[in-house]
ROFIFI-917857 format. One record per residue: chain; residue in one letter; residue number from 1; z, x, y of N, C-alpha, C in turn. Coordinates in steps of 0.05 Angstrom, whole numbers. Atoms other than C-alpha are relative to their C-alpha. Example, Ala and Ser with C-alpha at 12.3 -4.5 7.8 and 13.67 -1.06 7.14 Angstrom:
2
SITE   c   r     k       nz       nx       ny      caz      cax      cay       cz       cx       cy
SITE   A   a     1        0       18      -24      156      246      -90        0       18       24
SITE   A   s     2       -1      -16      -24      143      273      -21       14      -15       22
END
This chain:
272
SITE   c   r     k       nz       nx       ny      caz      cax      cay       cz       cx       cy
SITE   A   m     1       -9      -23       15     -214     -338      275       23       -9      -19
SITE   A   s     2      -20        8       19     -172     -345      212       27       12        7
SITE   A   t     3      -28       -9       -5      -96     -337      213        3       28      -13
SITE   A   p     4       -2      -27       11      -82     -262      204       24        3      -19
SITE   A   i     5      -22       -9       18      -40     -231      149       11       25       13
SITE   A   l     6      -13      -24      -12       10     -182      178        8       19      -23
SITE   A   v     7       -8      -20       19       19     -118      139       17       21       14
SITE   A   t     8      -17      -21      -12       79      -75      158       -5       26      -15
SITE   A   g     9        6      -26       13       70       -1      145      -29        1       -9
SITE   A   g    10       28        2        8       -4      -15      143      -17       25        3
SITE   A   t    11       14      -26       -1      -23       57      157       11       20      -20
SITE   A   g    12      -12      -17       20       19       86      101      -15        1      -26
SITE   A   t    13       14       -4       26        1      105       30       -7      -26      -14
SITE   A   l    14        4       26       13        9       35        2      -13      -20       20
SITE   A   g    15        9       20      -19       -3       -6       65      -29        1        6
SITE   A   r    16       29       -2       -7      -72       20       82      -17      -10      -23
SITE   A   l    17       15       10       23      -94        4       11        2      -31       -2
SITE   A   v    18       -3       29       -1      -66      -67       17      -19      -12       21
SITE   A   v    19       18        9      -21     -104      -75       82      -29       -1      -10
SITE   A   a    20       28       -2       11     -169      -53       47       -5      -23      -20
SITE   A   r    21        3       21       20     -158     -102      -10       -3      -28       13
SITE   A   l    22        1       26      -14     -146     -160       38      -26       -3       15
SITE   A   q    23       26        0      -13     -208     -141       77      -22       -7      -19
SITE   A   d    24       21        4       21     -249     -141       13       -4      -29       -6
SITE   A   v    25        3       29        6     -235     -215        4       -2      -16       25
SITE   A   g    26        6       14      -25     -249     -232       76       23       -9       17
SITE   A   c    27      -24        8      -16     -179     -238      105        0       15       27
SITE   A   a    28       -5      -13      -26     -164     -224      178       28       14       -3
SITE   A   v    29      -25      -16        4     -110     -169      179       10       10       26
SITE   A   r    30      -14      -12      -23      -59     -149      230       18       22      -11
SITE   A   v    31      -16      -23       10      -26      -81      220       22        7       20
SITE   A   l    32      -22       -9      -16       43      -64      247        4       30       -4
SITE   A   s    33       -4      -29        2       51        9      263       18        9       23
SITE   A   r    34      -16      -11      -22      100       50      304      -17       14       21
SITE   A   r    35       18      -14      -19       41       86      336      -23      -18        8
SITE   A   s    36       22       16      -11      -14       57      378      -27        8      -14
SITE   A   h    37       26       -5       12      -82       49      344      -20      -19       13
SITE   A   a    38       21       17      -10     -148       21      369       -8      -20      -22
SITE   A   s    39        7       20       20     -164      -45      334      -30        3       -7
SITE   A   v    40       28        0        9     -228      -49      293       -6      -27      -11
SITE   A   e    41        8       26       10     -267     -107      263       18       -9      -22
SITE   A   d    42      -17       13       20     -222     -153      223       28       13       -3
SITE   A   i    43      -27      -11        1     -161     -108      235       10        2       29
SITE   A   e    44      -13       -1      -26     -116     -118      294       25       17       -3
SITE   A   f    45      -24      -17        1      -65      -63      306       19       -8       22
SITE   A   v    46      -21        6      -19        1      -80      339       22       22       -3
SITE   A   t    47      -20      -21        0       55      -31      358       28      -13        0
SITE   A   g    48      -28        9        1      128      -43      339       16       18      -18
SITE   A   d    49      -19      -17       15      189      -11      309       20      -17      -14
SITE   A   l    50      -19       17       15      227      -46      253       29       11        3
SITE   A   a    51      -27      -11       -2      286        2      263       14      -10       25
SITE   A   t    52      -12        9      -25      297      -21      334       -5      -30        6
SITE   A   g    53        8       28       -5      264      -90      332      -20       -3       22
SITE   A   e    54       19        1      -22      219      -72      390      -28       -8       -9
SITE   A   g    55       27        9        5      153     -109      388       -4      -17      -25
SITE   A   i    56        3       13       26      167     -145      322       -5      -30        4
SITE   A   e    57        5       28       -5      169     -216      350      -29       -5        7
SITE   A   a    58       29        2       -7      100     -206      381      -18        5      -24
SITE   A   a    59       16       -7       23       75     -176      316       -2      -23      -20
SITE   A   v    60        0       22       20       94     -236      273      -12      -26       12
SITE   A   k    61        9       25      -12       72     -289      323      -29       -6       -8
SITE   A   g    62       26        9        8       13     -328      296       -9        9      -28
SITE   A   a    63        7       -8       27       13     -294      228        9      -22      -20
SITE   A   g    64       -8       19       20       15     -338      167       14       12      -24
SITE   A   i    65      -10      -14       23       33     -287      114        8       28        9
SITE   A   i    66       -8      -28       -5       71     -220      117        1       14      -27
SITE   A   v    67       -3      -18       23       63     -164       67       16       24       11
SITE   A   h    68      -19      -19      -11      122     -118       79       -1       26      -17
SITE   A   c    69        3      -26       13      102      -47       59       15       23       13
SITE   A   a    70      -15      -21      -14      142       -8      110       26        7      -14
SITE   A   g    71      -24       -8       14      196       32       77        6       30        6
SITE   A   s    72       -8      -28       -4      234       98       79       22        5      -20
SITE   A   s    73      -21       -7       19      288      135       41       27      -13        7
SITE   A   k    74      -24       14       -8      341       97       80       -6      -20       22
SITE   A   g    75        3       19      -22      350       39      128      -18      -24       -7
SITE   A   d    76       19       21        6      306       -9       89       13      -28        4
SITE   A   e    77      -13       26       -4      357      -66       93       -2       -8       30
SITE   A   d    78        1        6      -28      361      -62      169      -28       -7        9
SITE   A   k    79       28        6       -7      285      -61      174       -8      -27      -10
SITE   A   a    80        6       26       11      279     -121      129       13      -22       17
SITE   A   v    81      -14       19      -17      331     -158      170      -13       -4       27
SITE   A   s    82       14        1      -26      294     -141      234      -25      -17       -2
SITE   A   l    83       24       15        5      230     -169      205        6      -29       -4
SITE   A   i    84       -7       27        6      263     -231      178        9      -15       25
SITE   A   r    85      -10       12      -25      298     -245      244      -23       -9       18
SITE   A   a    86       23        7      -16      231     -244      280      -17      -21      -12
SITE   A   a    87       18       19       14      195     -284      227       12      -28       -2
SITE   A   s    88      -13       26        3      247     -340      222       -8      -19       22
SITE   A   g    89        8       20      -20      222     -402      257      -28        5       11
SITE   A   s    90       27       -6      -11      153     -371      269      -22      -13      -16
SITE   A   g    91       21       13       16      117     -411      216      -11       17      -22
SITE   A   i    92        9      -17       22      110     -355      165        3      -15      -26
SITE   A   g    93        0       15       25       91     -386       99        5       16      -24
SITE   A   h    94       -4      -17       24      100     -327       53        7       29        9
SITE   A   l    95       -8      -28       -5      137     -260       58       -1       15      -27
SITE   A   v    96        3      -16       25      115     -210        4       12       27        5
SITE   A   n    97      -16      -25       -3      160     -150       -7       -4       19      -23
SITE   A   i    98        2      -20       21      151      -86      -46       27       14       -4
SITE   A   s    99      -25      -14        6      211      -56      -81       -5       20      -22
SITE   A   v   100        3      -21       20      224       -5     -136       14       -8      -26
SITE   A   v   101      -12        5       26      237      -12     -210       26       16       -2
SITE   A   g   102      -26      -12        3      310        3     -224       19       -5       24
SITE   A   a   103      -17        6      -24      336      -22     -156       26      -14       -8
SITE   A   d   104      -24       16        9      384      -68     -193       15       14      -23
SITE   A   r   105      -12      -12       23      402      -19     -249       12       28        6
SITE   A   i   106      -10      -27       -7      417       47     -214       24       -4       19
SITE   A   p   107      -24        4      -16      489       49     -186       -4       11       28
SITE   A   l   108        2      -11      -27      497       59     -112        9       29        0
SITE   A   a   109       -6      -28        0      494      133     -101       20        8       22
SITE   A   s   110      -19      -10      -20      549      171      -66        3       29       -4
SITE   A   g   111       -5      -28        2      566      242      -51      -25       16       -6
SITE   A   i   112       21      -19        4      520      294      -82      -27      -13       -7
SITE   A   d   113       26       12        9      468      246     -111      -11      -21       19
SITE   A   r   114       10       20      -19      460      201      -49      -27        8       10
SITE   A   a   115       26       -9      -12      403      243      -21      -23       -5      -19
SITE   A   m   116       21        3       19      364      237      -86       -4      -29       -9
SITE   A   f   117        1       26       12      380      166     -109        8      -23       18
SITE   A   g   118       -8       21      -18      404      128      -48      -22      -20        6
SITE   A   y   119       23       17       -5      334      100      -41        1      -26      -16
SITE   A   f   120       -1       24       17      346       51      -98       19      -21       11
SITE   A   g   121      -19       19      -13      407       20      -65      -11      -12       25
SITE   A   s   122       12        9      -24      369       15        0      -20      -22       -5
SITE   A   k   123       20       20        8      313      -23      -34       13      -26      -10
SITE   A   l   124      -13       24       10      361      -70      -69       12      -16       23
SITE   A   a   125      -11       14      -23      395      -87       -3      -23      -15       15
SITE   A   a   126       23       14      -13      326     -103       27       -9      -24      -17
SITE   A   e   127        6       22       18      310     -146      -34       18      -24        5
SITE   A   r   128      -20       21       -4      373     -186      -23       -3      -14       27
SITE   A   a   129        5       11      -26      358     -195       50      -24      -19        0
SITE   A   v   130       24       17        2      289     -223       34        6      -25      -16
SITE   A   a   131       -6       23       17      316     -269      -21       17      -20       15
SITE   A   s   132      -19       18      -14      369     -298       26      -11       -8       28
SITE   A   s   133       11        4      -28      323     -303       87       -6      -29        7
SITE   A   g   134        8       27       -5      305     -376       79      -30       -3        2
SITE   A   l   135       29        0        0      231     -356       81      -11       -2      -28
SITE   A   p   136       12       -1       26      185     -369       22       -7       30       -6
SITE   A   w   137        2      -29        4      183     -301      -12       -9        7      -29
SITE   A   t   138        7      -12       25      156     -257      -68        8       30        2
SITE   A   t   139       -6      -29        1      183     -188      -88      -12       12      -26
SITE   A   l   140       11      -15       22      146     -139     -133       14       27       -1
SITE   A   r   141      -11      -26        4      182      -79     -162      -21       17      -14
SITE   A   a   142       19      -19       12      138      -19     -178       14       26       -6
SITE   A   t   143      -10      -26        4      152       49     -207      -11       19       21
SITE   A   q   144        8      -19      -21      140      113     -166      -30        4       -1
SITE   A   f   145       29       -4       -2       69      124     -141       -6       29       -8
SITE   A   h   146       10      -27        5       28      184     -164        3       17       25
SITE   A   d   147        0      -16      -25       25      205      -91       28       11        6
SITE   A   l   148      -27      -10       -4      101      211      -87        6       23      -19
SITE   A   i   149       -4      -21       20      104      252     -151      -15       25        9
SITE   A   l   150       16      -23       -9       49      297     -123       14       14       23
SITE   A   m   151      -14      -12      -23       87      308      -58       24       16       -9
SITE   A   v   152      -24      -14       11      150      327      -96       -9       25      -15
SITE   A   a   153        9      -23       15      111      373     -142      -10       22       18
SITE   A   r   154        9      -21      -19       78      409      -84       23       15       13
SITE   A   q   155      -23      -12      -12      145      421      -51       15       18      -19
SITE   A   m   156      -15      -15       20      178      445     -115      -16       25       -8
SITE   A   a   157       17      -22        9      119      491     -132        1       23       20
SITE   A   r   158       -3      -22      -19      134      532      -70       21       20       -9
SITE   A   l   159      -21      -17        9      194      561     -106       -9       17      -24
SITE   A   p   160        8      -17       23      186      619     -155       13      -10      -26
SITE   A   v   161      -14       13       23      237      585     -202        6      -28        8
SITE   A   i   162       -3       28       -8      236      509     -202       23      -13      -16
SITE   A   p   163      -21       15       14      301      472     -218      -10      -28       -7
SITE   A   v   164       11       25        9      281      412     -260       22      -18      -10
SITE   A   p   165      -21       18       10      329      353     -269       -5       -7      -29
SITE   A   s   166        4        4       28      337      350     -344        5      -29       -8
SITE   A   g   167       -4       27       11      330      284     -382      -11      -22       18
SITE   A   i   168        9       21      -18      300      247     -322      -30       -3       -3
SITE   A   r   169       28        6        5      234      213     -334      -11      -19       22
SITE   A   f   170       14       18      -19      183      176     -291      -23      -13      -14
SITE   A   q   171       22       15       11      129      125     -304      -19       -6       24
SITE   A   p   172       15        3      -25       82      137     -245      -23      -20       -2
SITE   A   v   173       20       21       -1       34       82     -223      -19        6       23
SITE   A   d   174       20       -4      -21      -29       83     -181        5      -19       23
SITE   A   a   175       -6       16      -24      -17       60     -110      -22      -21        5
SITE   A   g   176       22       19       -4      -86       26     -108        3      -24      -18
SITE   A   e   177       -4       22       18      -69      -16     -168       23      -18        9
SITE   A   v   178      -22       15      -12       -3      -37     -136       -9      -16       24
SITE   A   a   179       11       14      -24      -40      -54      -72      -16      -24       -8
SITE   A   a   180       16       23        9      -88      -99     -110       18      -23       -9
SITE   A   r   181      -19       20        9      -29     -135     -141       14      -13       23
SITE   A   l   182      -13       11      -24        6     -144      -74      -19      -19       15
SITE   A   a   183       19       18      -14      -57     -173      -43       -3      -26      -16
SITE   A   e   184        2       24       17      -63     -221     -102       24      -18        4
SITE   A   l   185      -24       15       -4        9     -242      -94        1      -13       28
SITE   A   a   186        0       11      -27        1     -251      -19      -17      -25        3
SITE   A   l   187       19       23       -2      -56     -300      -28        8      -22      -19
SITE   A   g   188      -10       21       18      -17     -339      -81       24      -14       11
SITE   A   e   189      -24       14       -9       43     -383      -78       25       18       -2
SITE   A   p   190      -25      -16        2      113     -353      -65       11       -3      -28
SITE   A   a   191       -7        1       28      140     -334     -133       27       13       -5
SITE   A   g   192      -25      -13        4      208     -300     -121       -4       28      -12
SITE   A   l   193        2      -26       12      220     -238     -163      -20       -1      -23
SITE   A   v   194       21        1       20      157     -226     -204        3       24      -20
SITE   A   p   195       -2      -22       19      149     -180     -266       -7       27       12
SITE   A   d   196        4      -27      -10      152     -106     -254      -29        9       -4
SITE   A   m   197       26      -13        4       90      -62     -247        5       30       -4
SITE   A   a   198       -5      -28        7       93        6     -281      -25       13      -10
SITE   A   g   199       23      -15        9       45       61     -299       -3        0      -30
SITE   A   p   200        6        2       29       14       70     -368       16       18      -17
SITE   A   r   201      -14      -19       17       56      129     -391       26        9       13
SITE   A   v   202      -26      -12       -8      127      157     -387       -2       30       -3
SITE   A   y   203        0      -30        1      134      231     -371       27       11        8
SITE   A   g   204      -22      -15       -9      191      279     -367       -7       14       26
SITE   A   m   205        6      -14      -26      197      312     -298      -13       27       -5
SITE   A   a   206       12      -26        6      181      379     -330      -30       -3       -7
SITE   A   d   207       28        4        7      116      351     -359      -17       -6       24
SITE   A   l   208       15        5      -24       95      324     -292       -5       25       16
SITE   A   l   209        3      -25      -14      107      391     -260      -20       19      -14
SITE   A   r   210       19      -17       15       70      428     -315      -28       -9        4
SITE   A   g   211       26       10       -5       11      383     -305      -11        8       27
SITE   A   y   212        8       -8      -27       10      398     -231       -6       30        1
SITE   A   l   213        3      -29       -1       18      473     -241      -26        8      -15
SITE   A   q   214       24       -6       15      -37      475     -293      -25       -7       15
SITE   A   a   215       23        9      -15      -85      435     -250       -6       19       23
SITE   A   h   216        4      -18      -23      -75      485     -193        3       30       -7
SITE   A   r   217        0      -27       10      -72      548     -236       24       16       12
SITE   A   k   218      -24      -13       -9       -1      564     -215       19        5      -24
SITE   A   r   219      -20       -6       21       53      596     -258       28        1       13
SITE   A   r   220      -28        1      -10      126      581     -246       19       -2      -24
SITE   A   l   221      -21        4       20      189      586     -287       15      -26        6
SITE   A   l   222      -14       26       -3      220      517     -298       28        4      -12
SITE   A   m   223      -28       -3        9      296      517     -303       14      -27       -1
SITE   A   p   224      -13       26        2      330      454     -330       27        0       14
SITE   A   v   225      -25        3      -14      388      429     -288       10      -28       -5
SITE   A   r   226      -11       26        5      434      372     -307       14      -10       25
SITE   A   l   227      -12       11      -25      450      329     -246       24      -17       -6
SITE   A   p   228      -24       16        4      519      299     -240       -2      -28       13
SITE   A   g   229       -2       26      -14      538      228     -219      -11      -23      -16
SITE   A   r   230        7       25       14      530      156     -242      -30       -6        3
SITE   A   a   231       28        6       -4      461      148     -211      -18       17      -18
SITE   A   a   232       15      -18       17      434      209     -247        2       -8      -29
SITE   A   r   233       -4        9       28      464      184     -312      -17      -24       -6
SITE   A   a   234       16       24        4      429      117     -303      -30        8       -2
SITE   A   m   235       28       -9        1      363      154     -290       -6       12      -28
SITE   A   r   236        5      -12       27      371      194     -355       -2      -21      -21
SITE   A   a   237        1       22       19      382      128     -391      -26      -17        3
SITE   A   g   238       26       14       -4      314      104     -364        2      -25       18
SITE   A   a   239       -3       24      -17      339       54     -311      -24       -3       20
SITE   A   n   240       23        0      -18      278       72     -268      -26       -6      -14
SITE   A   l   241       25        4       15      228       57     -323       -3      -30       -8
SITE   A   s   242        5       27        9      195       -7     -346      -22        1      -22
SITE   A   p   243       20       -3       22      160        8     -413      -13      -25       -9
SITE   A   d   244       12       25        8      148      -65     -427      -20      -11       20
SITE   A   r   245       19        8      -21      109      -71     -362      -18       23        8
SITE   A   a   246       18      -22       -4       63      -11     -370      -28      -11        5
SITE   A   v   247       25       14       -5        6      -51     -338      -20       16       17
SITE   A   g   248       18      -17      -15      -23        5     -295      -19       14      -19
SITE   A   h   249       22      -13       16      -86       41     -319       -3       29        6
SITE   A   r   250        6      -28       -8      -93      106     -281       24       18       -8
SITE   A   t   251      -21      -18        9      -54      163     -313        4       22       20
SITE   A   w   252       -6      -23      -17      -22      223     -280      -22       21       -3
SITE   A   e   253       21      -20        5      -75      268     -312      -25       -8       15
SITE   A   q   254       24        9      -15     -131      226     -283        3        3       30
SITE   A   f   255       -6       -2      -28      -99      224     -215       -2       30        9
SITE   A   l   256        1      -28       -6      -90      300     -215      -29       11        0
SITE   A   a   257       28       -9        2     -162      312     -238      -16       -9       24
SITE   A   e   258       15       10      -22     -189      268     -183        8       13       26
SITE   A   k   259      -10      -14      -24     -145      300     -130      -11       28        2
SITE   A   t   260        9      -28        1     -165      370     -152      -30        1        6
SITE   A   s   261       29        1       -5     -239      351     -152       -6       -6       29
SITE   A   a   262        4        7      -28     -233      320      -83        6       23       19
SITE   A   s   263       -7      -22      -17     -201      383      -55      -19       24       -3
SITE   A   g   264       19      -21        5     -258      426      -82        9       21      -20
SITE   A   d   265       -9      -19       21     -216      462     -134      -12       -7      -27
SITE   A   r   266       10        5       26     -244      469     -203       23       -5      -19
SITE   A   p   267      -22        5       18     -199      437     -255        4       22      -20
SITE   A   a   268       -6      -20       20     -163      485     -301       -7      -10      -28
SITE   A   l   269        6        8       28     -186      486     -374       25       -3      -16
SITE   A   t   270      -24        5       16     -136      458     -422       -3       10      -29
SITE   A   g   271        5       -9       27     -168      483     -486       -1      -23      -20
SITE   A   r   272        1       23       18     -170      412     -515      -25      -16        6
END
């Protein structure tokens, strides 16, 4: 049996797609999850918790490559350190890490904007832990996934009046395209910090919400709100964007149309 590639967060939005891409090229895959799963052909599931370190040494044992997709809105540095600690001295030849565009350009959030923008600082701390780990490594920064924007839009659409952060834009990218790039990087040589991966178009938050509302035949009043703080100011300046790296292909409109079709809803007519 070939040496397995360990994918952390392998049951999440990005991780499960990375697993599929690796399977497509014949790789043996081991998935780290906090919950127990029955293993299937070419996928070995192992249970462990990066937050506590429980089960992580057993998870990395015998693996040759790690693709680190596990993440959250906070605690990413501690989780990365936990993984690195277990991987050190285990013969890991390549640690591939996913981060976020703007991690190095958005100031550490504090006070009122920590809940919204603290994620960037958490990802930067994890990046630094990987870079200083002593392991051969590659880090890819990507913009926000369509799936994340969709989740936010669904939550905001529950309100009769939606407060929309004014001046803040996003460049959403397809998670499947990022997964394909991560799989490609994992099977290549360690490359350090590689060029960003961003979606094909930049949208204002209001435009993203209008697209969602139109696709689902919902009407809501959008109310612009100017967010305070240094992190919000950096976002308005486009620190979370990478227009020179608009290498993604799937647009927000295409993503919405496919999601609407899959749910059985008939897409709304745009008149164009």
